[in-house]
Every structure is written in structure tokens, then in C-alpha cells.
C-alpha positions in Angstrom: -18.1 -21.5 5.5 -20.9 -21.3 8.0 -23.4 -24.1 8.7 -26.4 -24.6 6.2 -29.7 -22.7 7.3 -33.2 -22.6 6.2 -34.1 -19.1 5.0 -37.4 -19.2 6.5 -36.1 -19.7 9.9 -33.4 -16.9 9.8 -34.6 -14.0 11.9 -36.0 -11.1 9.7 -32.9 -8.5 9.9 -35.3 -5.5 9.0 -34.1 -2.8 6.9 -30.5 -2.3 5.6 -28.2 -1.2 8.8 -25.3 1.3 8.5 -22.6 1.2 11.0 -21.8 4.9 9.9 -24.9 6.1 7.7 -24.7 6.3 4.8 -20.9 5.4 4.2 -20.4 2.0 6.0 -23.0 -0.6 5.5 -22.9 -3.0 8.6 -21.4 -6.4 8.0 -20.5 -5.7 4.4 -17.4 -4.6 2.4 -17.2 -0.9 1.8 -14.7 0.8 -0.5 -13.8 4.4 -0.4 -11.6 5.3 -3.4 -10.0 8.8 -4.1 -6.8 10.3 -5.3 -3.6 10.5 -3.3 -3.4 13.2 -0.7 -7.2 13.5 -0.7 -7.8 12.9 3.2 -9.5 9.5 2.9 -7.2 8.1 5.6 -8.3 11.1 7.7 -12.2 10.4 7.0 -11.5 6.6 7.5 -9.8 7.3 11.0 -12.8 9.9 11.8 -15.2 6.9 11.1 -13.6 4.5 13.5 -13.2 7.1 16.2 -16.9 7.7 15.7 -18.0 4.1 16.0 -15.7 3.6 19.2 -17.2 6.7 20.8 -20.9 5.9 19.8 -21.3 9.5 18.4 -20.3 10.9 15.0 -17.1 13.0 14.6 -18.3 13.7 11.0 -21.2 16.1 9.9 -23.9 14.4 8.1 -22.7 10.9 9.0 -25.1 8.9 11.7 -23.8 6.6 14.2 -26.2 4.3 15.9 -24.0 1.6 17.2 -20.8 1.7 19.3 -17.8 -0.7 19.2 -14.2 -1.6 18.6 -12.2 -0.5 15.4 -9.2 -2.0 14.1 -7.2 0.0 11.5 -4.6 -1.8 9.3 -2.2 0.3 7.7 0.4 -0.7 4.7 1.0 2.9 4.0 2.3 5.0 7.0 3.0 4.5 10.8 1.4 4.6 14.4 3.1 8.1 14.8 1.6 9.5 11.9 -1.9 8.0 12.7 -1.7 9.2 16.2 -0.9 12.8 15.0 -4.2 12.5 13.0 -5.9 11.0 16.1 -5.0 13.9 18.1 -6.2 16.5 15.9 -9.4 14.7 15.7 -10.3 13.9 19.1 -7.5 13.0 21.5 -9.6 11.2 24.4 -11.3 8.5 22.2 -11.0 4.8 23.3 -11.4 1.6 21.3 -9.4 2.3 18.2 -6.6 -0.1 17.7 -3.8 0.1 15.1 -1.7 -2.3 13.2 1.1 -1.6 10.9 1.0 -4.2 8.0 3.8 -5.6 5.7 2.8 -8.7 4.3 -0.5 -8.9 2.0 -3.8 -9.3 3.8 -4.4 -12.8 2.4 -1.1 -14.2 3.9 -1.8 -13.0 7.2 -5.6 -13.7 7.2 -5.6 -16.5 9.9 -3.9 -14.3 12.4 -6.0 -11.4 11.6 -9.3 -13.1 11.9 -8.1 -14.6 15.3 -7.1 -11.0 16.5 -10.5 -9.5 15.4 -12.5 -12.4 16.9 -10.5 -11.9 20.3 -11.1 -8.4 20.7 -14.2 -8.2 19.0 -13.8 -5.6 16.4 -16.8 -4.6 14.7 -15.2 -2.3 11.9 -11.8 -3.1 10.2 -10.3 -0.6 7.8 -7.8 -1.6 5.2 -5.2 1.2 4.0 -4.7 0.8 1.2 -6.2 -1.8 -1.5 -2.8 -1.7 -3.8 -0.5 -3.0 -1.0 -2.9 -5.0 0.9 -3.2 -7.1 -2.2 0.4 -7.5 -2.7 0.4 -5.0 -5.5 -1.8 -7.5 -7.5 -4.6 -4.9 -8.2 -5.2 -6.1 -11.8 -4.9 -9.9 -10.9 -8.4 -11.0 -10.4 -7.4 -14.2 -8.4 -5.4 -12.0 -6.1 -8.4 -9.5 -5.6 -10.7 -12.5 -5.2 -8.0 -13.8 -2.4 -8.6 -10.4 -0.7 -12.1 -10.4 -0.5 -12.3 -14.1 0.8 -9.8 -13.0 3.5 -12.1 -10.1 4.4 -15.0 -12.6 4.8 -13.5 -14.3 7.5 -13.4 -11.3 9.6 -17.1 -11.3 10.2 -16.9 -7.6 10.6 -17.8 -4.5 8.9 -14.8 -3.6 6.4 -13.7 -0.5 4.8 -11.0 -0.7 1.9 -9.3 2.4 1.1 -8.2 2.6 -2.5 -7.0 5.1 -5.2 -8.4 6.2 -8.5 -7.3 5.1 -11.9 -4.9 7.0 -13.9 -6.8 6.6 -17.0 -10.3 5.4 -18.1 -13.4 5.2 -16.0 -13.5 7.4 -13.0 -16.3 5.8 -11.2 -14.7 3.0 -9.5 -11.2 2.4 -8.0 -8.2 1.6 -9.7 -7.3 -2.2 -10.7 -9.5 -5.1 -11.5 -12.9 -4.8 -12.0 -13.4 -7.2 -9.2 -12.7 -4.3 -6.8 -16.1 -2.7 -7.8 -18.0 -5.7 -8.5 -17.1 -7.4 -5.2 -17.8 -4.6 -2.9 -21.3 -4.0 -1.6 -20.9 -0.2 -1.1 -18.5 2.1 -3.2 -18.0 5.8 -2.5 -15.7 8.3 -4.2 -14.0 11.3 -2.4 -13.0 14.2 -4.3 -10.9 17.0 -2.7 -10.8 20.7 -3.5 -8.3 22.9 -1.8 -6.5 25.9 -2.9 -2.7 26.2 -2.3 -2.2 27.9 1.0 -5.7 27.4 2.2 -6.1 25.4 5.6 -9.8 24.3 4.7 -10.3 21.4 2.4 -13.7 20.9 0.7 -14.6 17.2 0.0 -17.3 15.8 -1.9 -18.3 12.2 -1.1 -20.1 10.5 -4.1 -21.7 6.9 -4.0 -21.3 4.8 -7.1 -22.6 1.7 -6.1 -25.1 0.2 -3.3 -26.0 -3.4 -3.6 -28.5 -3.6 -0.9 -30.1 -0.1 -0.7 -30.6 3.0 -2.8 -27.7 5.0 -4.0 -27.4 8.1 -1.6 -27.2 11.6 -2.4 -23.8 13.3 -2.4 -22.1 14.6 0.9 -20.3 17.8 1.2 -17.9 18.0 3.9 -15.0 20.6 5.0 -12.0 19.7 6.7 -10.1 22.6 8.5 -6.2 22.0 9.2 
């Protein structure tokens, strides 16, 4: 851990800060969960690019800081992400990509050094199931995942899927996913077959440090 401090000597941080207001709280663990094929990866990449550019590519989302982002991907390839990248804004610098195979906790030291060396302020993990080694119901495995993310000392966004049955206000797997995240958003897509426009509803289910924000509606035109 970090060295001990006296709280009265810690500089007052002021109001809750957002890397991408209201979707990503700065220096905290944020979860975005949705059904498969709901464009959550598109949105996460757009937030990375917004942060790198210092201006928002997503209507209704505020960007007040600028820095470098790292996209850790257990699901697809650099070619697929490059295609999405081009469709969003081809001239954006400052977004790095790393194809992942091993569970996050098994590569934590390497990743922490990489993040520190390049000074990445935002890290996206896509997605929770594979990043945890498939042990989404194992509380110990989920705890290791969150502890590893703490070593990054960056704003983290984990992408997750919805449960097949039961409660739909939290991501699939152990309740630890919901409990340990500081911010939890759900993405719901509505798209008619053959229609180029996807309508997205973003609904916040949890905020530990701030109020729960109103839902946000977006349209993504393919």
C-alpha cells in the first residue's frame, strides 16, 4: 500500500472529479455493463479518444482534462479496434492498445509498470469475464481483479455483460463486481433490424461518492 498519512494534512480535493462527466469518475473504478453487441466497446473507445483529445466525442459527456489512455482487450483484435477508431476520429493521438490473453491478476506487475512508464490516466478493461479468467462468480478471483486494478493508480473502466437471469441493475457474476466498483452504468441499445441508427440509453445504478445522475440518451449512426 501507500505510506500512512494524517487526513487533516491531506490537501482538500474539492468536489468529486470526473474524467468523463458523468460516466467516469477520476481515479476510481467504473463499470459499464450491457448485453453483447450493444456498442459498449464503441462507447469505451470513444471515451478514450475524448480524453486523449481533451474534448468530447460523445454528446452530453464533459471532458475537462487530457491525457493518454490504454485499452486492454481480451475479446477482439487491434484491427477491429483500429476500424472503430477510424470511424470515430482518425487523427486522434494518445490511445494505446494491448491485446490480452492471461487474466489481469497474472500480469498485474507488468501492466502497472507499463501504465506508470507511459503515464496512462485511463485504463479500459474489455471485458470482465475474460479479464478475471472466467471466474466471474468466484469472489476471491474478483477481489484479485480489483486489487490488481488498484495498483494502476489510474481511472479504470471495466466493461461487463448483463446477467442471463435475476437482477438486471448490476453486471453478471458475483455481487463483488457491483459492490467493489465506485460507479456503475448500464447501457441499453435499441436498434431496428436494417436501421443504421442505434439508440442508446445509459442508466446509472450506483455512485458511491456522488449523486446518481439522470439517464443519458445517445444515437450512434453506423
